[in-house]
C-alpha positions, 0 to 999 in steps of 0.5 A, a space after each residue: 500500500 502506498 503512503 500519502 500525507 493526510 491531516 488527522 481530520 482527513 484520516 478520521 473522515 476517511 475511516 468513517 467514509 470507508 466503514 459507512 460504505 462497508 456497513 449500512 448499520 453505521 450512522 453518525 449523529 451530532 451537533 453541526 456534523 451534517 450540513 456544516 461538516 462538523 466544527 473541525 470538518 471531520 464529517 465534511 462531505 459525508 451528508 452528500 454521500 450517505 444522506 440525511 438518514 445516516 448523517 444527522 444533525 441533532 439539537 443541542 442536547 448531549 444527554 439525548 443524543 448519547 441516549 439515542 446512540 446507546 439505544 440504537 447500538 443495543 438494537 444492533 445498529 452501529 452509531 457514531 455520536 459526536 460530542 463537540 467537547 469532552 466536557 459536554 459528555 458529562 451531560 450523558 454520563 448516566 447513559 455511558 456509565 450505567 447503561 452502555 458500559 454495563 449492558 453486556 454484563 447485565 445481559 449475561 454476555 448476550 447483549 452488545 453495545 457497538 457504540 462509538 462516542 467521538 469527542 475532543 478535549 485538551 487545551 488550545 485557543 483559550 476556550 477556558 475551563 468548560 471547553 479545555 479539560 482532559 477527562 480520559 481518567 473518568 472513562 478509564 475508571 469505568 469497567 466495560 468502556 474502551 478508551 482510545 486516544 490517537 496521536 497521529 493521522 495513521 493511528 486515528 484512521 486505523 483505530 477508528 476503523 477498528 472501533 467501528 467493528 467492535 461489539 462494545 462501547 468505545 470512547 474515541 478521544 481526539 484533541 483539538 490541536 491535532 486535527 490540522 497535523 499531518 502524517 503518512 497514512 497508507 492507502 487501502 484497507 488497514 486497522 489497528 487493534 486495541 491494546 497495541 502500543 507504538 514506539 514513536 522513537 527508539 531510545 536507550 536511556 529513558 522511556 517517555 510515555 505519552 498519549 494524544 497531544 502530549 506525543 508530539 510534545 514529547 517527541 520534541 523533548 526527545 529531540 532536545 535531549 538527543 542534542 545533549 547526548 541523551 537517548 529517549 524512547 517515546 512510547 505511545 499506548 494509543 489505547 488506554 483501555 486496553 493498555 499494552 502493559 507488556 510494551 510498557 514493561 519491556 521499554 522500562 526493562 530496556 531503559 530503566 528510567 521512566 517519565 509519564 506525560 499527561 495533559 490531564 491534572 495529576 490527581 487521580 490520573 491515568 499516569 499515576 495508574 501506569 506508574 503503579 503498574 510499573 512500580 509493582 511489576 518492574 520495580 527491580 528494573 528501575 534505576 530511579 523513581 518514576 516521574 510524572 509530568 502532568 497538568 496543574 490541579 486547577 481549572 484551565 484558565 482563559 488567559 493564553 499564557 496561564 493556559 500554557 503554564 497549566 499543562 506540560 510543555 516541552 521544557 518540563 518533559 526535558 527537565 523530568 527526563 534529566 531528573 530521573 537520569 541524575 537521580 542515582 547520582 543525587 542519591 
């Protein structure tokens, strides 16, 4: 398959287009996703191709559209519900947490909820505290949900296609800063299975674990470290549930030092859980304590400079990597 360069949003659109052609049960609902093509233009052109029955605008009522999606999935359709901001998914938490995530178990394994909720989160553009949160830990905590956070166009397409073929509910979490980023994506059919981490950069001195928009920032940090003779390995889990624990532990065994980077606030975050796994299962591989670089425990400010200060920047990641490299000397 030949590669070509696509934007992240184009890769998502291509995944939706291909899966809608393959399966008539796939349909999309959300605010402004039909006539307008979505706020980030992911669904642009799909209305003209597939019609208003399968690409449908909704009223501004997140609880209702999530409820419609979960109900349709239980009735054997394959809905994609687009929520404009992850912050607004809170309005449908009962449907997500108490209905979609539980239905399979509560029906003795007979019921299925092939439901994909696409939304975006994270900082960028000064849209303030109610439109900038990184809330993946809320869904990570809930048994029965899959949590996907692609960082590249290639991953976005392959993971979304795989999500649209699953029998269980998937929280497909994008980032507002990634939609215009570009990357190479193969032509033709491919999927990326859940639970398969990707080494974005090989290294030997320290492992940097990051997901979503923190991946390009961490790659920048790895490049800066390389200029100082430090070889950093960048590992992207791609899916938080399921988590590729084996890949994480293998990288820790290789480098013996770890920094975990998340945009979300540190308290109760996914990074802390990954650190706990490493501490429990790779303790004797570590030459330094696991370091976490995370957002401040504060609502995201409206002011652009304060917004930037509230989440990890490249310099923060570089400093953390140097800290774990020098930890044994400090001791």
